[in-house]
C-alpha positions as CSV (number, residue, x, y, z in Angstrom):
1,M,78.6,255.1,74.5
2,D,79.0,252.6,76.9
3,M,76.0,251.3,78.5
4,T,77.5,248.3,80.5
5,S,75.7,247.5,83.6
6,G,73.8,250.7,82.9
7,W,70.8,248.7,81.3
8,T,67.2,249.4,82.5
9,G,63.6,248.6,80.9
10,S,63.5,252.2,80.5
11,A,66.8,252.3,78.4
12,A,65.7,249.0,76.5
13,C,62.2,251.1,75.4
14,A,64.5,254.3,74.5
15,L,66.5,252.1,72.2
16,Q,63.7,250.5,70.5
17,A,62.3,254.1,69.9
18,A,65.5,255.2,68.3
19,L,65.5,252.1,66.2
20,R,61.7,252.7,65.8
21,L,61.0,249.1,65.6
22,S,57.8,247.7,67.4
23,N,57.4,245.1,70.1
24,E,57.8,242.4,67.3
25,G,60.4,244.1,65.4
26,F,62.8,244.6,68.0
27,A,62.4,241.1,69.9
28,E,63.6,239.6,66.3
29,H,66.3,242.3,65.5
30,L,67.9,241.1,69.4
31,G,66.7,237.4,68.9
32,V,64.4,237.5,71.9
33,A,60.9,236.7,72.5
34,T,58.0,239.6,72.1
35,R,57.3,239.1,75.6
36,T,60.5,240.0,76.9
37,V,60.5,242.9,75.2
38,A,56.8,243.8,76.5
39,G,58.6,243.0,80.2
40,S,60.7,245.9,79.4
41,H,57.7,248.2,78.9
42,Q,56.1,247.2,81.7
43,K,58.9,247.4,84.1
44,P,60.9,250.3,83.3
45,D,63.2,250.2,86.6
46,M,64.2,246.0,86.1
47,R,67.7,245.8,85.3
48,P,67.8,242.9,82.4
49,K,69.7,240.1,82.9
50,P,73.5,239.6,81.9
51,E,72.8,237.7,78.9
52,M,70.0,240.3,77.4
53,Q,72.6,243.4,78.3
54,Q,74.9,242.0,76.6
55,L,72.4,241.7,73.4
56,L,71.5,245.3,74.3
57,D,75.3,246.4,74.2
58,T,75.6,244.8,70.9
59,A,72.7,246.0,69.0
60,L,73.8,249.6,70.4
61,D,77.2,249.1,69.3
62,Q,76.3,248.3,65.5
63,A,73.3,250.9,65.0
64,S,73.9,253.5,62.6
65,A,75.2,257.3,63.9
66,S,71.2,258.6,63.5
67,V,70.1,256.1,66.0
68,K,72.8,256.6,68.3
69,D,72.2,260.2,68.3
70,R,68.1,259.6,68.6
71,F,69.0,256.9,72.1
72,A,71.8,259.8,73.2
73,A,68.8,262.6,73.3
74,L,66.5,260.3,74.7
75,T,68.6,259.0,77.7
76,A,71.0,262.2,78.2
77,H,68.8,264.0,80.6
78,S,67.8,260.6,82.7
79,P,68.6,261.3,86.1
80,A,71.0,259.4,87.9
81,P,69.9,256.9,90.6
82,E,70.5,259.2,93.6
83,Q,68.6,261.8,91.9
84,A,65.7,259.6,90.9
85,A,65.4,258.5,94.5
86,Q,64.9,262.5,95.5
87,D,62.6,263.3,92.7
88,P,60.4,260.6,92.0
89,A,58.3,262.8,89.7
90,A,60.7,263.3,87.3
91,T,61.6,259.7,87.3
92,D,57.7,259.0,87.0
93,A,57.5,261.3,84.1
94,E,60.8,259.5,81.8
95,Q,58.8,256.4,82.6
96,R,55.8,258.0,80.9
97,L,57.8,258.9,78.4
98,S,59.4,255.7,77.5
99,S,56.8,253.0,78.3
100,D,53.1,255.1,78.2
101,R,51.1,253.8,75.3
102,N,49.0,256.8,75.5
103,I,51.8,259.3,75.6
104,G,53.5,257.1,72.6
105,A,50.1,257.8,70.8
106,A,50.3,261.3,71.3
107,L,53.9,261.5,70.0
108,D,53.4,259.4,67.1
109,W,50.3,262.1,66.2
110,I,52.5,265.7,66.9
111,D,54.6,263.5,64.3
112,Q,52.5,262.9,61.5
113,H,50.4,266.0,61.5
114,A,53.7,268.3,62.3
115,G,55.4,266.2,59.2
116,W,58.5,265.4,61.2
117,E,60.6,262.3,61.1
118,P,59.2,259.6,63.2
119,G,61.2,260.1,66.8
120,T,61.2,263.7,66.4
121,A,58.2,264.5,69.2
122,R,59.7,261.8,71.7
123,R,63.3,263.8,71.1
124,K,61.9,267.3,71.5
125,T,59.7,266.1,74.1
126,A,62.3,264.6,76.2
127,T,64.2,268.0,75.6
128,R,61.8,270.3,77.3
129,L,61.0,267.7,80.1
130,V,64.3,268.4,81.7
131,E,63.9,272.0,80.8
132,L,61.2,272.7,82.7
133,D,60.6,273.2,86.1
134,R,57.3,272.0,88.0
135,R,57.6,274.5,90.5
136,S,57.3,277.4,88.0
137,L,54.4,275.3,86.5
138,E,52.4,275.4,89.9
139,D,53.2,279.1,90.0
140,R,52.2,279.6,86.4
141,G,48.8,277.1,87.7
142,S,48.2,279.8,90.8
143,K,48.6,282.7,88.3
144,R,45.9,281.0,86.0
145,G,43.5,280.3,88.8
146,R,43.5,284.5,89.0
147,V,42.0,284.7,86.0
148,N,38.1,284.7,86.8
149,Q,35.3,283.4,84.4
150,R,33.7,286.8,83.9
151,E,37.5,288.3,83.1
152,I,37.7,284.7,80.1
153,A,33.9,285.9,79.0
154,H,34.7,289.5,78.5
155,A,38.0,288.6,76.4
156,L,36.2,286.2,74.6
157,S,33.1,288.6,73.7
158,E,35.6,291.1,72.6
159,Y,38.1,288.8,70.8
160,Y,34.7,287.8,68.8
161,R,33.0,291.2,68.7
162,D,31.0,290.4,65.1
163,R,28.4,288.0,65.8
164,P,25.4,287.3,63.4
165,G,22.5,288.4,64.7
166,A,21.0,284.5,65.0
167,H,23.6,284.1,67.6
168,G,24.9,285.6,70.7
169,L,26.4,284.9,74.1
170,Y,24.3,283.5,76.5
171,S,23.9,286.0,79.4
172,A,21.2,285.2,82.2
173,N,19.4,287.1,85.3
174,Y,19.1,285.7,88.5
175,G,17.6,287.9,90.4
176,D,19.4,291.4,90.1
177,H,22.8,290.1,89.2
178,E,23.6,289.8,85.5
179,S,25.6,286.4,84.6
180,A,27.6,286.5,81.2
181,T,29.2,283.3,79.5
182,S,31.5,282.7,76.4
183,I,28.7,280.1,75.2
184,L,27.6,281.1,71.9
185,T,23.9,280.1,71.3
186,S,21.0,281.5,70.0
187,P,16.7,280.8,70.8
188,D,16.5,277.8,68.8
189,W,18.9,275.9,71.4
190,L,17.7,276.8,75.0
191,D,14.7,275.5,76.8
192,L,14.9,272.5,74.9
193,G,13.0,270.5,77.9
194,A,14.0,267.2,75.8
195,P,13.8,263.9,77.1
196,L,16.7,262.1,77.2
197,I,15.3,258.9,75.9
198,A,15.7,257.4,72.5
199,S,12.6,258.8,70.4
200,H,14.1,262.1,71.5
201,D,17.7,261.8,71.9
202,R,18.6,261.1,68.2
203,L,22.7,262.0,67.5
204,R,23.3,259.9,64.9
205,V,27.0,258.8,64.1
206,A,28.7,259.6,60.2
207,P,30.9,257.6,58.4
208,D,34.2,258.3,57.4
209,A,34.1,262.0,59.3
210,D,37.8,262.6,60.2
211,A,39.2,266.3,60.2
212,D,41.6,267.4,58.4
213,V,44.2,268.7,60.8
214,S,48.0,270.2,60.0
215,L,50.3,271.8,62.6
216,D,52.8,274.5,61.7
217,E,56.0,275.0,63.6
218,E,54.0,276.8,66.2
219,A,51.1,274.3,66.6
220,A,53.4,271.8,67.3
221,S,55.8,273.6,69.5
222,R,52.4,274.1,71.8
223,A,51.8,270.4,71.3
224,V,55.5,269.2,72.3
225,E,54.9,271.6,75.3
226,R,51.9,270.4,76.7
227,L,53.1,267.0,76.5
228,A,56.1,267.8,78.4
229,E,54.0,269.6,80.9
230,T,51.7,266.5,81.3
231,L,54.0,264.4,82.2
232,T,56.0,266.7,84.5
233,M,52.4,267.4,86.5
234,G,51.6,264.0,86.6
235,I,48.6,264.8,84.6
236,R,46.5,261.9,83.0
237,L,45.9,261.7,79.6
238,V,44.4,258.5,77.9
239,D,43.5,258.2,73.9
240,M,40.9,257.6,74.4
241,Q,37.7,258.1,71.3
242,L,35.7,260.9,71.0
243,Y,32.7,261.8,69.5
244,R,33.1,265.1,67.3
245,L,30.1,267.7,66.4
246,L,29.7,268.0,62.8
247,G,26.3,269.8,63.0
248,V,23.1,269.6,64.7
249,D,19.6,270.2,64.6
250,F,16.1,270.9,67.2
251,D,13.0,270.0,65.3
252,G,9.8,268.7,67.4
253,G,11.6,269.1,71.0
254,R,14.3,266.2,70.0
255,I,18.1,266.4,69.4
256,G,19.0,265.7,66.3
257,G,22.4,266.1,64.3
258,S,25.6,263.9,63.2
259,L,28.9,262.8,64.8
260,G,32.0,261.7,63.6
261,V,34.6,259.9,65.6
262,T,38.1,261.2,66.9
263,R,40.8,260.7,69.6
264,F,41.5,262.4,72.7
265,V,45.2,263.1,71.9
266,E,44.2,265.5,68.5
267,Y,41.9,267.1,71.3
268,A,44.5,267.5,73.9
269,L,46.9,268.6,71.3
270,T,45.0,271.4,69.2
271,M,41.4,273.1,70.5
272,D,42.2,272.1,73.9
273,L,45.7,274.9,74.1
274,L,43.1,277.6,73.7
275,E,42.0,278.0,77.3
276,G,45.7,277.8,78.4
277,E,46.6,280.5,75.3
278,L,44.1,282.8,76.2
279,V,44.2,282.5,80.3
280,D,48.2,283.4,80.2
281,A,47.4,286.3,78.1
282,L,44.9,287.6,80.4
283,A,47.5,287.4,83.1
284,A,50.1,289.2,81.4
285,G,47.7,291.4,81.0
286,T,48.2,291.3,77.5
287,A,44.6,292.7,75.4
288,P,43.7,289.3,73.8
289,E,42.9,290.4,69.9
290,P,43.4,288.7,66.8
291,G,47.5,288.9,66.2
292,A,48.2,288.1,70.0
293,L,46.7,284.8,70.1
294,P,48.6,282.2,67.4
295,L,46.7,279.3,68.4
296,R,43.3,281.1,68.6
297,D,43.4,282.8,65.0
298,R,44.8,279.3,63.8
299,H,42.3,277.2,65.1
300,L,39.1,279.5,65.5
301,P,39.7,283.0,64.3
302,D,36.0,284.1,64.0
303,V,32.4,283.2,64.7
304,S,31.9,281.3,61.3
305,S,34.6,279.1,62.3
306,V,33.2,278.5,65.5
307,L,30.0,277.8,64.0
308,D,30.9,275.5,61.1
309,T,31.3,272.8,63.2
310,A,32.0,270.3,60.6
311,A,35.2,272.1,59.1
312,R,36.8,271.6,62.6
313,L,37.5,269.8,65.5
314,C,34.2,270.3,67.7
315,S,34.5,267.6,70.8
316,G,32.4,268.4,74.0
317,G,30.2,266.8,75.9
318,P,27.0,267.1,78.2
319,L,27.2,268.5,81.7
320,A,24.1,268.4,84.2
321,L,22.6,270.1,87.0
322,C,21.6,267.1,89.6
323,A,18.4,267.7,91.8
324,I,17.7,264.9,94.2
325,A,14.2,265.0,96.3
326,R,14.8,265.1,100.0
327,P,12.0,264.4,102.6
328,S,11.5,267.3,105.1
329,S,12.9,266.9,107.9
330,P,12.8,268.7,111.7
331,F,16.6,269.3,111.5
332,R,17.0,271.1,108.0
333,G,13.2,271.9,107.5
334,E,11.0,271.2,104.5
335,A,11.0,268.7,101.4
336,D,13.4,270.4,98.7
337,Y,15.5,268.9,96.1
338,L,19.3,268.8,97.3
339,L,21.6,270.5,94.0
340,L,25.0,269.0,93.5
341,V,28.2,271.4,92.7
342,Q,32.0,269.9,92.2
343,E,35.3,271.6,92.3
344,R,37.3,270.5,89.6
345,S,40.6,268.8,90.2
346,G,43.8,270.0,89.3
347,H,44.1,266.6,87.5
348,V,42.0,267.4,85.0
349,L,43.0,268.8,81.3
350,N,39.1,270.5,81.5
351,A,37.7,272.7,83.0
352,S,40.6,272.2,85.9
353,R,40.3,273.8,89.8
354,R,36.5,275.0,88.3
355,L,33.4,274.7,89.7
356,A,30.9,272.7,87.4
357,V,27.7,270.6,88.0
358,T,28.2,267.0,87.9
359,P,27.9,264.8,86.4
360,K,29.8,266.5,83.3
361,G,32.0,263.9,80.7
362,F,33.1,264.3,77.3
363,H,30.6,262.8,75.0
364,Q,32.2,259.4,73.9
365,P,31.5,255.9,73.1
366,L,32.3,253.1,75.6
367,T,31.8,249.8,73.4
368,D,29.1,250.2,70.9
369,V,29.6,253.5,68.5
370,R,26.4,253.7,67.3
371,A,24.3,253.3,70.4
372,D,26.5,255.2,72.9
373,A,25.9,258.3,70.6
374,Q,22.8,259.0,72.5
375,I,23.9,262.3,74.5
376,G,21.8,260.4,77.6
377,A,24.2,257.4,77.5
378,T,27.0,260.0,78.1
379,L,25.2,261.3,81.4
380,R,24.3,258.1,82.5
381,R,27.9,256.3,82.4
382,E,29.0,259.6,84.2
383,M,26.1,259.2,86.7
384,E,27.7,255.9,87.5
385,E,31.2,257.4,87.7
386,E,31.4,260.1,89.3
387,L,28.2,260.1,91.5
388,F,28.0,256.4,92.5
389,G,32.1,255.3,92.4
390,R,32.3,252.8,89.9
391,D,35.6,253.2,88.5
392,E,35.8,250.2,86.3
393,I,34.1,252.4,83.6
394,D,36.1,255.2,83.8
395,N,38.6,254.9,80.7
396,T,41.1,257.1,82.2
397,V,42.2,254.4,85.3
398,G,42.4,251.3,82.4
399,D,40.9,249.4,79.4
400,Q,37.6,248.5,78.9
401,R,36.9,245.1,78.5
402,K,33.2,244.3,79.3
403,A,31.1,244.1,76.5
404,D,28.2,245.9,78.1
405,P,29.5,247.9,80.7
406,M,26.3,249.9,81.2
407,H,24.0,246.5,81.2
408,P,21.9,246.2,83.8
409,S,23.3,243.6,85.8
410,R,26.4,245.9,86.1
411,L,24.8,248.9,87.4
412,T,25.4,250.2,91.4
413,E,22.8,249.3,93.5
414,P,21.6,253.3,93.5
415,M,21.6,253.2,89.5
416,S,20.1,250.4,89.4
417,W,17.0,251.4,91.4
418,L,16.7,254.4,89.6
419,F,15.8,252.7,86.4
420,E,13.8,249.8,87.8
421,E,10.5,251.7,87.8
422,P,9.5,254.6,85.4
423,G,8.7,257.8,87.5
424,R,11.9,257.8,89.8
425,I,14.1,259.8,87.9
426,R,14.0,262.6,84.9
427,M,16.7,263.5,82.2
428,E,16.2,266.3,80.3
429,C,17.9,268.2,77.9
430,T,17.8,272.3,78.8
431,G,19.6,274.0,75.8
432,F,22.9,273.5,73.2
433,G,25.8,276.5,73.1
434,L,29.2,276.5,71.6
435,N,32.1,277.5,74.0
436,L,34.5,280.0,72.5
437,V,36.9,279.1,75.4
438,S,38.1,276.2,73.1
439,G,35.1,275.8,70.4
440,N,33.6,272.9,72.6
441,F,29.9,271.7,72.3
442,E,27.8,271.5,75.4
443,F,24.6,270.1,76.2
444,P,23.5,271.7,79.4
445,G,21.1,268.9,81.1
446,L,18.6,268.6,83.9
447,I,18.5,265.1,86.2
448,V,16.0,264.8,88.8
449,I,15.5,262.0,91.3
450,E,11.9,262.3,91.8
451,D,11.3,259.3,94.7
452,E,12.6,261.1,98.0
453,E,13.1,257.2,98.8
454,F,16.1,257.3,97.0
455,W,17.9,259.6,99.7
456,K,16.8,257.9,102.3
457,R,18.5,254.5,100.9
458,F,21.4,255.5,99.3
459,G,22.2,259.4,99.9
460,G,25.2,258.3,102.1
461,Q,26.9,256.4,99.1
462,I,27.0,259.7,96.8
463,E,30.9,260.3,96.2
464,A,32.8,262.6,93.9
465,N,35.5,260.5,91.8
466,W,39.2,262.1,91.4
467,E,38.1,264.5,88.9
468,A,36.3,266.6,91.6
469,S,38.4,267.9,94.4
470,N,35.5,268.3,96.6
471,L,31.9,268.6,96.1
472,R,29.3,271.0,97.2
473,Q,25.2,270.5,98.3
474,Y,22.7,273.0,98.4
475,S,18.8,273.2,98.8
476,S,16.0,274.6,95.9
477,L,14.8,276.5,99.0
478,D,18.0,278.3,99.6
479,G,17.8,281.0,97.0
480,D,20.1,283.9,98.5
481,Y,22.6,280.8,99.2
482,L,22.3,280.1,95.6
483,A,22.3,284.0,94.9
484,E,26.2,283.8,96.0
485,L,27.1,280.9,94.1
486,V,25.4,282.2,90.7
487,R,28.1,285.4,92.1
488,D,31.0,282.8,92.4
489,V,33.3,284.0,89.6
490,A,35.2,280.2,90.4
491,W,32.3,278.6,87.9
492,S,33.6,277.0,84.4
493,N,31.5,279.0,81.9
494,E,30.0,276.0,80.6
495,G,29.1,274.8,84.0
496,L,27.3,278.3,85.2
497,F,25.3,278.3,81.5
498,A,24.3,274.5,82.3
499,F,23.2,275.3,86.2
500,L,21.6,278.7,85.3
501,Q,19.5,276.5,82.9
502,G,19.5,273.9,85.5
503,L,17.5,276.3,87.5
504,R,15.4,277.5,85.3
505,R,13.8,274.4,84.2
506,L,13.4,273.5,87.7
507,S,11.6,276.0,88.9
508,D,8.9,275.0,86.3
509,L,8.7,271.3,87.9
510,G,9.8,271.6,91.5
511,G,6.2,272.9,93.1
512,D,6.7,273.8,96.6
513,R,10.0,272.2,96.9
514,V,11.9,275.0,95.2
515,D,11.9,278.9,96.1
516,L,14.0,281.0,93.7
517,P,13.5,284.2,91.8
518,D,12.8,284.8,88.2
519,I,15.8,283.5,85.7
520,G,15.4,284.7,82.6
521,W,18.2,284.8,79.9
522,E,19.5,287.3,76.7
523,L,21.6,286.6,74.0
524,K,24.5,289.4,73.3
């Protein structure tokens, strides 16, 4: 196995992975400084100096047969320079497999929970990476896009047809149109009107609450496939902390319950796969019934498992309908509320290419695990990120190094103005549900910016971030146009749930700024 003059930073990283050494261990093995090894990870295309190439040649020559086999598996399919120039996406994928620490964390997680030898997941992912065709994945994405919200809701209603009397699937009537969803909820979980302030927003973090997850061969193979597809399609994957729901209660209009802390890769490689499995089955004309969906049969087989959030991985978060007061205008008409709806980007893992309210985000800590447990903390962060363009608090973009990213001195001008005086903004939780698509918890909410001065000052600064492909606006006075929106089959189930609950609450609060038909819900 001759690598003479062919070493790159990426190949050096592959040798390090084959030897199963840390940066410090690999540096000691070669007799170089740790920063030299780190440089290989930071610059995968860089060609090492001749002295370093000789050290790498020697290390490879002296390696055991098993190390050489692992190294060969990791590098056998690396494109030649002329191929790389023609296919930069493939080159980027190979580089991420070798040097992206988030991908590395995901590979380690698979090895550990599948009971594989370290390096096995990386080798299997490298093999699948070469076999996958980006255009085929794009074609599959188009087929998935044809499966709409109503079909998904109906399929899950059939799969989980045995539902206890206290819980049912959320359905709402907007005028004469009925919208069914995949959200499992109960009367006690709806129309909460809970203000998202410390006295009412009282979720707490419980210590030592890890979920015990193991992967059988099928689940491990699907996890490897997800990673290979993520790399091929250039989708962002960041191993951030996530809250997982252990239990919830609503007493006296307060949000109570307990949370644990997990990692995003665990969610992305287990529960988040259930949606793709279901949609692929529907696209292929396969009846989504027990026995036909192996991952769902394993992770979320019945309603009892859905409700037992402490015994499984249950991640999720808040999403809110945002209503901004606007003054009357000779061009637009009477004073109203501007309502914002986003179309999710194809680069997100969750609710890709679906309609949703905004802001929307996973419930996760930034820097303070206990204080950030409040649902309102995540919504305020998502407002800054999704509406006012603060990239620095987007942990999919870079590491978080600020001690308090949401300190008043760091807020954007629009956000700072909103919270300077009471009465300018109202934030409420309008309900709670468990989404049968992936078992996620959903806290729908309503954000009402009451002071119409905000629109005059800052309306032009509202802009969607990378998670949305576009941002739509609607008027709270245009009931007919909103009726068309409610009927749109492109909604995500959680997005439609939050939108309908938000409109229902806004009808109570908005007075003459709102002209909507009665919106009533029922559980089925």
